[in-house]
Structures are given as C-alpha cells and as structure tokens.
N, C-alpha and C positions, 0 to 999 in steps of 0.2 A: 830619454833622448828625444829630440825633435829632428825631423828630416824634411827639408823643404824640397818639394818635387821640382819646382821651377829652377832653383839655383843649386841644389845639392848641398846646401849649407846644413851643418850639423851643430846642434847645441845641446846642452845638458841642464836638466832641471830635476825637481822632485815632483811626484805625481800630484801633490796638492796645488801645484801651479797651473793645473790644466785649465781652469776657468780663464786665466789671463792669456792662455795660448790659443784660445778659440775666439771667434768673432760673435758679437751680438747677432742673434737671428739664426745662427747655425742650428742644424738639426742633428742631434746625437742619437743614433739608433743602436740599441743593445739587445742581446739575446736573453730572454727571461726563462730559458729552460732550467729545469732542476735535475740534479744528478740523482738517479735511483740508487738505493742500496742493492746494486745489481749483481753482486758477487755472492754466490751460494755454495755451500759445502754439503755434500750428500754422500751416501753410500750406495754402491752397486754391488750387491751381494757382500762379499768380504773385502771389497776394494773401496778406497776413498776416491771421490771425484770432486772437481771444482767446475762450477758452471757460471758463465757470465751472460746475463740477459742482454740481448741486443735490441729487440723491438717486439712489441705485441702485434700478433697477426690476427686477422678476422677469425672468429670462432663462434660456436654455438653457446648459448647460455649454459652455465654450469661448469665451464672449463676455460682455462686461459692457455692459448697456444702462443709460444714465444720462439723466435729465432734466437739461438744461443751459440756461444763458443764453449768448448769444454776441454778439460784436461783430466785424464788422458783421453784424447779425442777418439781413439780407436775403440775405447770401451763403450762409447755411446752408439750402439747399433740399434736399428729399429726393433721395437718390442722390449727393450731394456727398461727396467723400472728404477727410479731414483727415490731413495728414502732420505728425508731431511730430518734434522734434529727435532723440529716441531712437526708432528705427524698430521697437522690439520690439512696439509696438502701433500700429495705425492706426484711424482712426475713420470711420464712415459715418453720414450723417444719414438717419434712418429716417422722420421725420415731424415735424409741428408739434403743440404743445399750446396751452394757453391762456396769455395774457399774455406772449407772446414765447418761451415755452419750446420747446426742440427736444429730440427724442429721438435720442440718438447711440449706436450700437453700437461698442464698442471690441473689436477682435479681435487676438489675439496668442497666442504660445505660452508666454510667461514669466509669472511671478507679477505680477498686476495691481497689487496694493498696493505691491510693491517697485518696480515701474516708476513708479507715481504718486509715490512718495517721491523718485525720482530727477529726474523732469521737472516735477513740480508746484511751484507757488509759493503762498505763504501769501496768502490773500485779505484783505489788510489793508483796513480801512474806507476808503472813497473819499476822505475828507478828509485822510488821511495821504498826502501828495503826494510819494511817493518809491517806488522799487522796493523790494520786500521784501529783507531781508538774512538771512543764515544764522541770526542770533540770534533772528529773529522766529519760527522754528519752535517755540521754547519760550516766548519772551516773550509771544506771543499765545495762551497756554494757561493754564488754571488749574492750580494745583499738584496737583489731584486728577483732571485730565483723563485718561480711559483708554479711552473708547469712541468711535472715530473715526466722524464722520458730519456734522459741522457745517461751515457756510461762514462762521460768525461765532462768536466766543467769547461765552459767557454772562458778560458783562463785570463784573457785580456781584461775581462770585467772584474776579476778578483781584486783589482787595485782600488775600486771605487768604495768610498765611505759615505756616510750620510753628510759629513761636512763638505766633501767635494760636490755632492749633489746640490746642497744648499748654495754653494758658490756658483755653480753653473746656472741655477735658476736666477740668482741675483744678477748675473751678467746678461740675462736675457737669452740664454741658450736653451733651445727646446729639446725635450726628451721624448723618445718614442721607443716602442718595444716590438719585437717579433719573436718567433719561437723557431728554433731549429734544434732538433734532438740529435746530439752529437754521438756518433758511433765510433768504434775503434779504427775503422778504415781510414779516417781522416789523417791518422798519424803514421800510416804504413809507408815505409820508404818507397820512393819511386825507383823501380828497378829498370835495368836496361839503359841503352844509350839514347833512346828516343822518348822523351817524357810524354809526347803527345799520345803514345800508345798506352799510357798508364790510365787505369779506370778507377774512379772513386766509387765506393759502395753507396747505394741510395740512402738518403737521410730525409725524414719527413720535416717539412717546414710550413710555416703559416705566417703571412703578413696580415694582421687584422685590419679591418676597415679604417679604424681611426689612424693607424700608421700610414695606410695607403693615402688617406686624405692629406696627411702632413707631408708626404713625399711629393705630392703634386703642387705644393706651394712654390717650388722653384728655388728654395734656399739651399745653401751648401750642406751636403750630407756627409757626416763623419760616422763611419761604422765602427762599432766597438768589437774588434776581433774578426778573425777570418770567417767564422761561422755567420756573422751578421753580413759580411760582404757577400758571401755565397748566396745567402737567402735573398738579399736585395737584388742582386744581379739575376738570380733565377726568376724572381718575381717579374722583373722587367722583361726578361726573355720570354717567359711562359704566358704572361698576361695575368690579369687578376681574375681569380675564380668568381663566379657569380655569387657564391655563398660565402666568400672570404675564407674558404676552408683549407684543408691540408692538401699538400702535394708532396711528391718526392723529388729530390734533386740529386744528381750525380755530377753537377757542374764542376769541372776542373779548370781553374783559371791559371793560365801561365802565359808568359810573354810570347807573341804580342797579343794584347786583348784590349778591346775598346769598351771601357766602362760606361754603362748607361745611366747609373744612379750615383754611385759612390765617388766622392771627391777627395776623401781622406779617410784615414783609419787609425785606430789605436791597436797595437799588436804587441805580443811578447816576442822574444828572440827565439828562433826556431832552429832545428837541426838541419844540416845540409841534406840535399836530395829528398826533401819532403815537399808535398804539395803546398804546405803552408808557406814556406819561404819563397816558392815559385809564385804564389799569389801576391805576396808583398812586392816581389820584383816586377810583376806585371803592372802594378800600380805606380811604383816609384822609379823603375828602371833598374836593370841588373847592376850596373856599375855603381850608382849611388848607394844601393843597398849593400853591396860588398864593402864599400868604404865605411858605411855605417856600422857594419858588423866588425870590421877591423877596429874602429874606434871603441866599440862595445867591449871587445876583448882587451884592448889597451887600458880602458878605464875600469876594468874588472866588473862589468855588468853581469848580472846573474841571468842564466838562460833557464829554459824549461818552464813548467806550469806555474811554479811559485816565484818565477824570476821577475826581472824588470821589464819595463814597457817602452815602446817607441811610438811617437805620434808622427804620422806621415800626412802632410798637408800640401 
C-alpha cells in the first residue's frame, strides 16, 4: 500500500514495485541489526526456566552480564544458578531491574557467542505458536542483517530481496544503514488514557559516519521501519557523537511531532494502542492512517511481523 501524506491518497502495489514508487536521488535508510538466538532454556534445581536475553551490560573479562526476562520470573532470585543443556556456560542471577528485568552473569571458559549459537533459540513473535526451526535462523533476519543484538527483527525490512535492491540502485536511489538493537519493549501496548505518559525501554543505536554524511546531502530520506525512524530522529535530537559511537534512545514519537530528518517511511501494519502505530500517525496524520488501515482490512492485507507493508511519502 502507498499513502500520500499531502493528499491522503491510497494505492495498492506489490513490493517489487518499490523502485518505481521512489524518486531518483532518494536516500533509503535501513536498520542492519541482526536477531540473536536470544531464547535460552535452563534448569533451576528441579524446575525448568526460560530466559530471554535483552542486552549485554558492561562486565569484567571472563564473564558476560546480560539483562534478561525470565519465566517463571519469581524463580530468578539473586544468587540462583542456571544450568543449561550445554555446560560450557552457567548463569548466576545477580539482581533485579525495572519491569521484571533480571541481571544474569554467564561464566565459562569458551567463546560465548559460539556457545549462544549452539544453545540459543530464535525469539519468534509470541503469536507464532510453534517451536523455532533451524530455518528461522535466517528466515527471521533481513537480507542485510549483520550486527547481532536484537531480540526482534526490524520487520519492515523483511520484504527486501536482492532483486529489489538491484532495482533501487538502477533507479539511482541511494542506500544507507544504521543499527538499532530492537528490544521487546517496543511492542508493549500503550497503557492508560494519556499516551504521553508511556515510556519506551532504552535501546542502543548507532548512526555510522558514512550514513551521517549521506544524511547531510539534503535529499529526501525514506526510513525502513519504525526502528530506523527512531534512530534517525534520535540522532538529529542528540547530536552526532564525536566517535560515531553508540547511544541509547527511549524516544517515543507520537502526534504531534516535528520530524527533523525523516520524510517518508516503509512500515508494516501494527496493532492498536502500540507506540508503532502512533509513530506512523505522527508522520502521516491520524485520520489518513486510520483510513489506510480500514482499506488494509477491506483488502485483506496481512498484519504482524510477516505481514504486508505500507509506503508513506
């Protein structure tokens, strides 16, 4: 689907039409994060537990400290030890954070990333009611995923294929990348009657120097997905780090919002009362977005992570 911000006009296409829907000289910016096999199964004494890695925290050499979510959460008390199927690493709960987060130290002698690749499972969205399969290791990744750190894919980018990229380059559309590691808080419903009181969990992001240079050329910027929008607008708000390094963002974009960088976006169709749909409404306007969603339902568009896409320009 395409949605014209100026007129509210809606049209219907297939994703391979994308090069014809953009202008020569446009800058398309996508998130190159890679989904971790972040779902782990362990034993706590005679009980089973499930752990979802969220982000790696600073730690001393010889151990990995991670913020995690766990089930059953009450079983992960400070001092509790986690035993995994591959004993090369063991876990110890160090303490509790906010919103049910636990801090766990993983200790072992082997390469942690290689161990995680052996024992970890793909954290598929909860509405996919089946165990992960070996094919999900790549199926739940974008074709340009390269920087591991997310617990969910930036799903608007799952539509891209090599053929689409070749068409974009042939049209003279420029490509640039940034990284924002997606956490589960992005998808948490907005509770309460006042959305402005909702807080997003911090997520690390980085806009590399080559992308920063491309952004300064003054061309129209089309962001691929809400994560790219948030990273770009956070970069514009926070300023460019001297070393081009990492920062955290909790930027919650909802109407009204003055966009500093982004002129358009590609996005999937989102659930009501999420920060995702509010971001889209901030860019395109609430009423046009509601009409677009009505058309999507009427035309039997697919929602969720593996669903269809909308181009807002």
